[in-house]
LODRENDO-955331 format. One record per residue (C-alpha): x, y, z. Coordinates in nm, 4 decimals. Layout:
N
+----------+----------+----------+
!        u !        v !        w !
+----------+----------+----------+
!        X !        Y !        Z !
...
+----------+----------+----------+
***
This chain:
429
+----------+----------+----------+
!        u !        v !        w !
+----------+----------+----------+
!  10.6537 !  -1.3751 !  -0.6269 !
!  10.5517 !  -1.7004 !  -0.4569 !
!  10.4628 !  -1.5152 !  -0.1373 !
!  10.2578 !  -1.2692 !  -0.3420 !
!  10.0563 !  -1.5528 !  -0.4976 !
!   9.9694 !  -1.6992 !  -0.1593 !
!   9.8815 !  -1.3557 !  -0.0235 !
!   9.6452 !  -1.3058 !  -0.3174 !
!   9.4846 !  -1.6443 !  -0.2526 !
!   9.4537 !  -1.6036 !   0.1251 !
!   9.3464 !  -1.2414 !   0.0940 !
!   9.0704 !  -1.3389 !  -0.1459 !
!   8.9471 !  -1.6072 !   0.0930 !
!   8.9547 !  -1.3639 !   0.3854 !
!   8.7456 !  -1.1139 !   0.1860 !
!   8.4876 !  -1.3779 !   0.1022 !
!   8.5764 !  -1.3928 !  -0.2679 !
!   8.4839 !  -1.7331 !  -0.4202 !
!   8.7848 !  -1.9626 !  -0.3987 !
!   8.7774 !  -2.0325 !  -0.7729 !
!   8.8083 !  -1.6584 !  -0.8473 !
!   9.0881 !  -1.6049 !  -0.5920 !
!   9.2731 !  -1.9132 !  -0.7119 !
!   9.2284 !  -1.8204 !  -1.0779 !
!   9.3637 !  -1.4695 !  -1.0274 !
!   9.6615 !  -1.5991 !  -0.8285 !
!   9.7325 !  -1.8441 !  -1.1112 !
!   9.7363 !  -1.5845 !  -1.3905 !
!   9.9075 !  -1.3098 !  -1.1863 !
!  10.2720 !  -1.3975 !  -1.2740 !
!  10.1908 !  -1.4157 !  -1.6454 !
!  10.0195 !  -1.0762 !  -1.6350 !
!  10.2887 !  -0.8961 !  -1.4381 !
!  10.6135 !  -1.0605 !  -1.5557 !
!  10.6962 !  -1.0232 !  -1.9264 !
!  10.8295 !  -1.3447 !  -2.0759 !
!  10.7101 !  -1.5673 !  -1.7915 !
!  10.6154 !  -1.9078 !  -1.9412 !
!  10.2761 !  -1.9265 !  -1.7672 !
!  10.0991 !  -1.6780 !  -1.9916 !
!   9.7213 !  -1.6512 !  -2.0013 !
!   9.7140 !  -1.8867 !  -2.3011 !
!   9.9326 !  -2.1367 !  -2.1101 !
!   9.6946 !  -2.1265 !  -1.8129 !
!   9.3865 !  -2.1841 !  -2.0310 !
!   9.5488 !  -2.4770 !  -2.2150 !
!   9.6600 !  -2.6348 !  -1.8897 !
!   9.3186 !  -2.5995 !  -1.7275 !
!   9.1884 !  -2.8250 !  -2.0065 !
!   9.4861 !  -3.0639 !  -2.0060 !
!   9.4717 !  -3.0972 !  -1.6261 !
!   9.1372 !  -3.2714 !  -1.6640 !
!   9.2692 !  -3.5137 !  -1.9265 !
!   9.3382 !  -3.7769 !  -1.6647 !
!   9.1859 !  -4.1227 !  -1.6401 !
!   9.2272 !  -4.1469 !  -1.2593 !
!   9.0347 !  -3.8210 !  -1.2205 !
!   8.7288 !  -3.9900 !  -1.3749 !
!   8.7002 !  -4.1868 !  -1.0511 !
!   8.5892 !  -3.8721 !  -0.8650 !
!   8.2542 !  -3.8072 !  -1.0418 !
!   8.1840 !  -4.1809 !  -1.0598 !
!   8.2321 !  -4.2299 !  -0.6846 !
!   8.0192 !  -3.9196 !  -0.6203 !
!   7.7450 !  -4.0648 !  -0.8434 !
!   7.7492 !  -4.4086 !  -0.6785 !
!   7.7464 !  -4.2439 !  -0.3346 !
!   7.4469 !  -4.0289 !  -0.4317 !
!   7.2596 !  -4.3319 !  -0.5654 !
!   7.3182 !  -4.5249 !  -0.2429 !
!   7.2296 !  -4.2228 !  -0.0306 !
!   6.9000 !  -4.1814 !  -0.2143 !
!   6.8463 !  -4.5572 !  -0.1934 !
!   6.8893 !  -4.5463 !   0.1888 !
!   7.1664 !  -4.8060 !   0.1978 !
!   7.2834 !  -4.6546 !   0.5273 !
!   6.9604 !  -4.7732 !   0.6958 !
!   7.0467 !  -5.1364 !   0.6184 !
!   7.3995 !  -5.0937 !   0.7527 !
!   7.2857 !  -4.9209 !   1.0737 !
!   7.0326 !  -5.1934 !   1.1539 !
!   7.2896 !  -5.4649 !   1.0916 !
!   7.5534 !  -5.3176 !   1.3221 !
!   7.2965 !  -5.2242 !   1.5891 !
!   7.1972 !  -5.5912 !   1.6065 !
!   7.5428 !  -5.6807 !   1.7369 !
!   7.6599 !  -5.3817 !   1.9443 !
!   7.3411 !  -5.1894 !   2.0231 !
!   7.3033 !  -5.3336 !   2.3745 !
!   7.6578 !  -5.2450 !   2.4842 !
!   7.7181 !  -4.9221 !   2.6796 !
!   7.7125 !  -4.6407 !   2.4203 !
!   7.6236 !  -4.9116 !   2.1703 !
!   7.3873 !  -4.7014 !   1.9579 !
!   7.6279 !  -4.4018 !   1.9236 !
!   7.9013 !  -4.6528 !   1.8421 !
!   7.6703 !  -4.8062 !   1.5813 !
!   7.6388 !  -4.4631 !   1.4169 !
!   8.0192 !  -4.4303 !   1.4073 !
!   8.0659 !  -4.7803 !   1.2617 !
!   7.7974 !  -4.7053 !   1.0030 !
!   7.9813 !  -4.3863 !   0.9017 !
!   8.3045 !  -4.5830 !   0.8797 !
!   8.1457 !  -4.8532 !   0.6641 !
!   7.9457 !  -4.6078 !   0.4533 !
!   8.2664 !  -4.4195 !   0.3821 !
!   8.3838 !  -4.7344 !   0.2039 !
!   8.0898 !  -4.6859 !  -0.0317 !
!   8.0694 !  -4.3113 !  -0.0893 !
!   8.4287 !  -4.1834 !  -0.0525 !
!   8.2842 !  -3.8513 !   0.0634 !
!   8.2570 !  -3.6953 !   0.4077 !
!   7.9588 !  -3.4790 !   0.3173 !
!   7.7701 !  -3.7732 !   0.1628 !
!   7.8436 !  -3.9890 !   0.4674 !
!   7.7251 !  -3.7194 !   0.7090 !
!   7.4061 !  -3.6601 !   0.5099 !
!   7.3206 !  -4.0271 !   0.4538 !
!   7.3931 !  -4.1561 !   0.8040 !
!   7.2811 !  -3.8404 !   0.9821 !
!   6.9401 !  -3.8313 !   0.8158 !
!   6.8647 !  -4.1726 !   0.9636 !
!   7.0844 !  -4.2056 !   1.2744 !
!   7.0226 !  -3.8661 !   1.4385 !
!   6.6417 !  -3.9107 !   1.4727 !
!   6.7029 !  -4.2662 !   1.5970 !
!   6.9494 !  -4.1452 !   1.8622 !
!   6.7157 !  -3.8644 !   1.9715 !
!   6.4253 !  -4.1113 !   2.0030 !
!   6.6368 !  -4.3065 !   2.2530 !
!   6.6920 !  -3.9992 !   2.4700 !
!   7.0301 !  -3.8786 !   2.3432 !
!   7.0790 !  -3.5036 !   2.3198 !
!   7.0106 !  -3.3922 !   1.9642 !
!   7.3075 !  -3.1561 !   1.9453 !
!   7.5391 !  -3.4298 !   2.0722 !
!   7.3915 !  -3.6705 !   1.8139 !
!   7.4497 !  -3.4235 !   1.5297 !
!   7.8044 !  -3.3505 !   1.6498 !
!   7.8807 !  -3.7234 !   1.6645 !
!   7.7631 !  -3.7847 !   1.3078 !
!   7.9305 !  -3.4695 !   1.1716 !
!   8.2665 !  -3.5802 !   1.3139 !
!   8.2297 !  -3.9468 !   1.2232 !
!   8.1145 !  -3.8436 !   0.8756 !
!   8.4675 !  -3.7202 !   0.8096 !
!   8.5721 !  -4.0860 !   0.8030 !
!   8.4181 !  -4.0875 !   0.4555 !
!   8.7307 !  -3.9227 !   0.3126 !
!   8.9740 !  -4.1553 !   0.4921 !
!   8.8276 !  -4.5018 !   0.4530 !
!   8.8864 !  -4.6147 !   0.0926 !
!   8.7701 !  -4.5510 !  -0.1703 !
!   8.8462 !  -4.1900 !  -0.0805 !
!   8.7977 !  -3.9050 !  -0.3263 !
!   9.0781 !  -3.6955 !  -0.1644 !
!   9.3151 !  -3.9920 !  -0.2029 !
!   9.2311 !  -3.9964 !  -0.5745 !
!   9.3095 !  -3.6241 !  -0.5922 !
!   9.6397 !  -3.6713 !  -0.4077 !
!   9.7353 !  -3.9552 !  -0.6412 !
!   9.6506 !  -3.7501 !  -0.9506 !
!   9.8581 !  -3.4453 !  -0.8523 !
!  10.1584 !  -3.6340 !  -0.7092 !
!  10.1733 !  -3.9509 !  -0.9191 !
!  10.1543 !  -4.1707 !  -0.6072 !
!   9.9671 !  -4.4997 !  -0.6552 !
!   9.5983 !  -4.4503 !  -0.5738 !
!   9.5656 !  -4.8193 !  -0.4882 !
!   9.8464 !  -4.7865 !  -0.2333 !
!   9.6778 !  -4.4825 !  -0.0816 !
!   9.3516 !  -4.6735 !  -0.0497 !
!   9.5278 !  -4.9582 !   0.1320 !
!   9.7111 !  -4.7099 !   0.3553 !
!   9.3844 !  -4.5508 !   0.4670 !
!   9.2347 !  -4.8661 !   0.6190 !
!   9.4151 !  -4.8860 !   0.9555 !
!   9.4119 !  -4.5063 !   1.0155 !
!   9.0373 !  -4.5037 !   0.9490 !
!   8.9827 !  -4.7843 !   1.1993 !
!   9.2023 !  -4.6124 !   1.4607 !
!   9.0064 !  -4.2880 !   1.4228 !
!   8.6781 !  -4.4777 !   1.4503 !
!   8.7951 !  -4.6437 !   1.7719 !
!   8.9060 !  -4.3069 !   1.9137 !
!   8.5626 !  -4.1561 !   1.8447 !
!   8.3978 !  -4.4601 !   2.0033 !
!   8.6166 !  -4.4086 !   2.3091 !
!   8.4729 !  -4.0615 !   2.3650 !
!   8.1182 !  -4.1850 !   2.2915 !
!   8.1650 !  -4.4472 !   2.5643 !
!   8.2980 !  -4.1846 !   2.8079 !
!   8.0052 !  -3.9515 !   2.7298 !
!   7.7527 !  -4.2307 !   2.7901 !
!   7.9113 !  -4.3157 !   3.1244 !
!   7.9074 !  -3.9520 !   3.2394 !
!   7.5618 !  -3.8521 !   3.1107 !
!   7.3881 !  -4.1880 !   3.1304 !
!   7.1573 !  -4.3648 !   2.8857 !
!   6.7989 !  -4.4825 !   2.8810 !
!   6.8832 !  -4.8514 !   2.8903 !
!   6.5169 !  -4.9571 !   2.8838 !
!   6.4414 !  -4.7771 !   2.5585 !
!   6.7638 !  -4.9011 !   2.4032 !
!   6.6908 !  -5.2607 !   2.5038 !
!   6.3435 !  -5.2382 !   2.3497 !
!   6.4784 !  -5.1025 !   2.0206 !
!   6.7505 !  -5.3639 !   1.9965 !
!   6.5028 !  -5.6384 !   2.0864 !
!   6.2785 !  -5.5218 !   1.8023 !
!   6.5745 !  -5.5341 !   1.5628 !
!   6.6616 !  -5.8835 !   1.6789 !
!   6.3060 !  -6.0132 !   1.6645 !
!   6.3401 !  -6.1377 !   1.3072 !
!   6.6637 !  -6.3220 !   1.3759 !
!   7.0142 !  -6.2830 !   1.2406 !
!   6.9468 !  -6.4651 !   0.9136 !
!   6.6622 !  -6.2337 !   0.8148 !
!   6.8673 !  -5.9254 !   0.9047 !
!   7.1726 !  -6.0550 !   0.7202 !
!   6.9609 !  -6.1270 !   0.4128 !
!   6.8211 !  -5.7724 !   0.4280 !
!   7.1659 !  -5.6152 !   0.4752 !
!   7.3706 !  -5.8484 !   0.2544 !
!   7.3785 !  -5.6368 !  -0.0610 !
!   7.4667 !  -5.3208 !   0.1326 !
!   7.7489 !  -5.5024 !   0.3135 !
!   7.8768 !  -5.6460 !  -0.0145 !
!   7.9272 !  -5.3050 !  -0.1801 !
!   8.2683 !  -5.2163 !  -0.0291 !
!   8.3805 !  -5.5782 !  -0.0636 !
!   8.3235 !  -5.5630 !  -0.4396 !
!   8.4756 !  -5.2157 !  -0.4795 !
!   8.7836 !  -5.2622 !  -0.2612 !
!   8.8270 !  -5.6324 !  -0.3350 !
!   8.8373 !  -5.5558 !  -0.7059 !
!   9.1086 !  -5.2934 !  -0.6545 !
!   9.3263 !  -5.4894 !  -0.4117 !
!   9.3062 !  -5.8112 !  -0.6142 !
!   9.4214 !  -5.6260 !  -0.9253 !
!   9.1066 !  -5.7132 !  -1.1205 !
!   9.0171 !  -5.3461 !  -1.1716 !
!   9.1901 !  -5.0105 !  -1.1402 !
!   9.0464 !  -4.7499 !  -0.8995 !
!   8.8782 !  -4.5744 !  -1.1933 !
!   8.7260 !  -4.8995 !  -1.3177 !
!   8.6169 !  -4.9792 !  -0.9627 !
!   8.4366 !  -4.6439 !  -0.9524 !
!   8.2466 !  -4.7386 !  -1.2680 !
!   8.1644 !  -5.0801 !  -1.1186 !
!   8.0354 !  -4.9075 !  -0.8045 !
!   7.7884 !  -4.7037 !  -1.0115 !
!   7.6461 !  -5.0120 !  -1.1826 !
!   7.6329 !  -5.2000 !  -0.8526 !
!   7.4533 !  -4.9103 !  -0.6822 !
!   7.1968 !  -4.9010 !  -0.9624 !
!   7.1451 !  -5.2772 !  -0.9472 !
!   7.0986 !  -5.2842 !  -0.5691 !
!   6.8828 !  -4.9726 !  -0.5312 !
!   6.6642 !  -5.0142 !  -0.8431 !
!   6.6123 !  -5.3890 !  -0.8620 !
!   6.7042 !  -5.5581 !  -0.5316 !
!   6.5957 !  -5.3176 !  -0.2569 !
!   6.3745 !  -5.1136 !  -0.4926 !
!   6.4433 !  -4.8131 !  -0.2721 !
!   6.5050 !  -4.5923 !  -0.5768 !
!   6.2829 !  -4.5445 !  -0.8815 !
!   6.3845 !  -4.4683 !  -1.2380 !
!   6.1961 !  -4.1403 !  -1.2058 !
!   6.4293 !  -4.0329 !  -0.9232 !
!   6.7456 !  -4.1019 !  -1.1247 !
!   6.7225 !  -3.7669 !  -1.2994 !
!   6.7415 !  -3.5821 !  -0.9684 !
!   7.0349 !  -3.8002 !  -0.8585 !
!   7.2262 !  -3.7212 !  -1.1783 !
!   7.1475 !  -3.3506 !  -1.1398 !
!   7.2747 !  -3.3519 !  -0.7793 !
!   7.5915 !  -3.5296 !  -0.8924 !
!   7.6631 !  -3.2705 !  -1.1601 !
!   7.5970 !  -2.9903 !  -0.9106 !
!   7.8374 !  -3.1543 !  -0.6653 !
!   8.1114 !  -3.2288 !  -0.9175 !
!   8.1047 !  -2.9081 !  -1.1240 !
!   8.2564 !  -2.6855 !  -0.8512 !
!   8.5052 !  -2.9601 !  -0.7615 !
!   8.6302 !  -3.0035 !  -1.1179 !
!   8.6752 !  -2.6280 !  -1.1654 !
!   8.8675 !  -2.5958 !  -0.8407 !
!   9.0802 !  -2.9041 !  -0.9068 !
!   9.1775 !  -2.7938 !  -1.2561 !
!   9.2710 !  -2.4465 !  -1.1300 !
!   9.4578 !  -2.5945 !  -0.8342 !
!   9.6585 !  -2.8256 !  -1.0590 !
!   9.7551 !  -2.5376 !  -1.2873 !
!   9.8392 !  -2.3235 !  -0.9828 !
!  10.0735 !  -2.6023 !  -0.8755 !
!  10.2376 !  -2.6006 !  -1.2201 !
!  10.2877 !  -2.2242 !  -1.1968 !
!  10.4495 !  -2.2688 !  -0.8557 !
!  10.6752 !  -2.5361 !  -1.0057 !
!  10.7834 !  -2.2901 !  -1.2773 !
!  10.8687 !  -2.0462 !  -0.9990 !
!  11.0769 !  -2.3228 !  -0.8316 !
!  10.8592 !  -2.2916 !  -0.5198 !
!  10.8715 !  -2.6615 !  -0.4177 !
!  11.2522 !  -2.6631 !  -0.4433 !
!  11.2828 !  -2.3381 !  -0.2479 !
!  11.0470 !  -2.4698 !   0.0193 !
!  11.2423 !  -2.7949 !   0.0433 !
!  11.5736 !  -2.6116 !   0.0837 !
!  11.4228 !  -2.3778 !   0.3440 !
!  11.2764 !  -2.6661 !   0.5482 !
!  11.5961 !  -2.8698 !   0.5327 !
!  11.8021 !  -2.5769 !   0.6560 !
!  11.5535 !  -2.4318 !   0.9065 !
!  11.4421 !  -2.7609 !   1.0637 !
!  11.7914 !  -2.9120 !   1.0402 !
!  11.6477 !  -3.2225 !   0.8797 !
!  11.4149 !  -3.2929 !   1.1738 !
!  11.1105 !  -3.4550 !   1.0193 !
!  10.9168 !  -3.4593 !   1.3479 !
!  10.9201 !  -3.0807 !   1.3763 !
!  10.8228 !  -3.0625 !   1.0092 !
!  10.5284 !  -3.2968 !   1.0688 !
!  10.4123 !  -3.0973 !   1.3726 !
!  10.4204 !  -2.7774 !   1.1695 !
!  10.2442 !  -2.9437 !   0.8760 !
!   9.9687 !  -3.0737 !   1.1040 !
!   9.9144 !  -2.7276 !   1.2554 !
!   9.8903 !  -2.5624 !   0.9126 !
!   9.6567 !  -2.8239 !   0.7683 !
!   9.4262 !  -2.8272 !   1.0718 !
!   9.3683 !  -2.4539 !   1.0319 !
!   9.3490 !  -2.4655 !   0.6526 !
!   9.0958 !  -2.7498 !   0.6627 !
!   8.8443 !  -2.5214 !   0.8344 !
!   8.8470 !  -2.2787 !   0.5416 !
!   8.9187 !  -2.4805 !   0.2272 !
!   8.7631 !  -2.7838 !   0.0669 !
!   8.9769 !  -3.0968 !   0.0921 !
!   9.0280 !  -3.1425 !  -0.2836 !
!   9.1702 !  -2.7990 !  -0.3702 !
!   9.3796 !  -2.7909 !  -0.0522 !
!   9.5447 !  -3.1197 !  -0.1472 !
!   9.5870 !  -3.0228 !  -0.5117 !
!   9.7658 !  -2.7000 !  -0.4106 !
!   9.9736 !  -2.8196 !  -0.1165 !
!  10.0624 !  -3.1811 !  -0.1961 !
!  10.3056 !  -3.1022 !  -0.4813 !
!  10.4566 !  -2.8262 !  -0.2653 !
!  10.5106 !  -3.0521 !   0.0356 !
!  10.6131 !  -3.3694 !  -0.1469 !
!  10.9704 !  -3.2646 !  -0.2246 !
!  11.0315 !  -3.1515 !   0.1342 !
!  10.8755 !  -3.4630 !   0.2840 !
!  11.0697 !  -3.7083 !   0.0675 !
!  11.3935 !  -3.5192 !   0.1413 !
!  11.3227 !  -3.5731 !   0.5117 !
!  11.2598 !  -3.9447 !   0.4576 !
!  10.8795 !  -3.9336 !   0.4807 !
!  10.7063 !  -4.1871 !   0.2585 !
!  10.4833 !  -4.0126 !  -0.0028 !
!  10.1953 !  -4.2488 !   0.0805 !
!  10.2275 !  -4.1693 !   0.4518 !
!  10.2307 !  -3.7973 !   0.3670 !
!   9.9067 !  -3.8413 !   0.1723 !
!   9.7378 !  -4.0100 !   0.4684 !
!   9.8543 !  -3.7357 !   0.7072 !
!   9.7251 !  -3.4624 !   0.4772 !
!   9.3850 !  -3.6237 !   0.4248 !
!   9.3347 !  -3.6969 !   0.7969 !
!   9.4213 !  -3.3370 !   0.8882 !
!   9.1838 !  -3.1933 !   0.6324 !
!   8.9143 !  -3.4416 !   0.7380 !
!   8.9333 !  -3.2967 !   1.0898 !
!   8.8853 !  -2.9507 !   0.9401 !
!   8.5575 !  -3.0692 !   0.7846 !
!   8.4074 !  -3.1031 !   1.1329 !
!   8.5896 !  -2.8160 !   1.3078 !
!   8.3996 !  -2.4950 !   1.3909 !
!   8.3324 !  -2.2382 !   1.2681 !
!   8.3531 !  -2.3383 !   0.9003 !
!   8.3632 !  -2.7192 !   0.8956 !
!   8.1488 !  -2.8304 !   0.6019 !
!   8.0121 !  -3.1398 !   0.7813 !
!   7.8711 !  -2.9127 !   1.0510 !
!   7.6724 !  -2.7278 !   0.7853 !
!   7.5269 !  -3.0618 !   0.6759 !
!   7.4458 !  -3.1919 !   1.0254 !
!   7.3092 !  -2.8724 !   1.1858 !
!   7.0051 !  -2.8342 !   0.9538 !
!   6.9081 !  -3.1950 !   1.0306 !
!   6.8260 !  -3.0867 !   1.3881 !
!   6.7365 !  -2.7254 !   1.3022 !
!   7.0122 !  -2.5832 !   1.5235 !
!   7.2897 !  -2.3277 !   1.4734 !
!   7.6132 !  -2.4529 !   1.3210 !
!   7.8281 !  -2.3186 !   1.6050 !
!   7.6162 !  -2.4963 !   1.8650 !
!   7.6827 !  -2.8283 !   1.6931 !
!   8.0475 !  -2.7288 !   1.6415 !
!   8.1077 !  -2.6616 !   2.0108 !
!   7.9560 !  -2.9984 !   2.1015 !
!   8.1853 !  -3.1616 !   1.8454 !
!   8.5066 !  -3.0352 !   2.0089 !
!   8.5610 !  -3.3434 !   2.2333 !
!   8.5143 !  -3.5686 !   1.9282 !
!   8.7631 !  -3.3503 !   1.7386 !
!   9.0152 !  -3.3897 !   2.0215 !
!   8.9727 !  -3.7676 !   1.9956 !
!   9.0264 !  -3.7319 !   1.6194 !
!   9.3453 !  -3.5310 !   1.6798 !
!   9.4719 !  -3.7946 !   1.9246 !
!   9.4372 !  -4.0515 !   1.6469 !
!   9.6065 !  -3.8083 !   1.4050 !
!   9.9179 !  -3.7945 !   1.6224 !
!   9.9343 !  -4.1725 !   1.6350 !
!   9.9000 !  -4.1879 !   1.2568 !
!  10.1589 !  -3.9131 !   1.2068 !
!  10.4323 !  -4.0550 !   1.4273 !
!  10.3705 !  -4.4270 !   1.3747 !
!  10.4035 !  -4.4540 !   0.9959 !
!  10.3639 !  -4.8328 !   1.0078 !
!   9.9938 !  -4.7739 !   1.0696 !
!   9.9679 !  -4.6459 !   0.7131 !
!  10.2390 !  -4.8557 !   0.5505 !
!  10.1825 !  -5.1967 !   0.7111 !
!  10.0214 !  -5.3598 !   0.4074 !
!  10.2412 !  -5.1928 !   0.1432 !
+----------+----------+----------+
***
């Protein structure tokens, strides 16, 4: 029966059926075909509603809203200028500035798509104006944008915490070093690319000189409120002053304060459109998450996690390294076809029992899953970040995707370090 459910789900995706429809049918299938099975149609409907009755899940729409407010308020511009002041004159300094901006903006938005859109809309034209290839610039931002789901506060980490019961605060802390390692790996390739293809050092020097003309104090004053956003959000969580859900609410109020009254980069008239975009973004997510959670409960009734655990323990002879290699391979492929949230909601409960039986820390498992699926967001042909970045330069998605492959390989290099050096995720726990 379990195999049948996954065949229904994967078959639906292969046929182009909307994931919510394929997932919904797979969820109700056992109740329709097996008399007396506990997960009847009424059970599924009740659980779809109860799955959303979760305080931690409220953090998801709130972080999406704060990210949308800051995107519309062009907070990424302030961050980019600040970092360019310090590293812009180094070899590959401007591409590295774009990566650092994505990394820092991820600590505000919690979303890969939002990070790609916000930073890409500003950084790609800037890179092109300095002589960088536009496809390379889009590929860089699309890949670095995936850092938005790794650097806390991360929406996929919230999802993982909700469906597994693992502390969301611990997951946020665990994502810091992996996010930095991935950022450094991407910068390594950006440096290599600049050395091979060259840069227009004269243009770059002129741009950086213009940024520095007002002095560090003026730039810091201009960027201060943007730089303070992740400090308030993450500092509140790590100090124990607020929970992740409360921090999400704080981030909304802070975004409104900064964009409406301090920078005045957003008007009250534009708030309606921001709220509409947030609802449009969250509505599909909440439907998929609720269905995915119920699908996980149906699998639990079928004893699928236990069966999978027993199979893995016997087949892999308790070798967690082979298990992790196989898990990485599956998630890298799956990430190209499925959104991060539903993939985690479906697979995390399935994999948790097997991972803990092999001695893998549940927090470390969450980091591995999110990093894998983040790579899928930028991997051709279906990486969602590519579909955000490509229209910014009016080029085909596959063209950007092919240019992103070296960045993806750098991402995968960091993934292997994160996978097999668990202390990178667990150092501060």
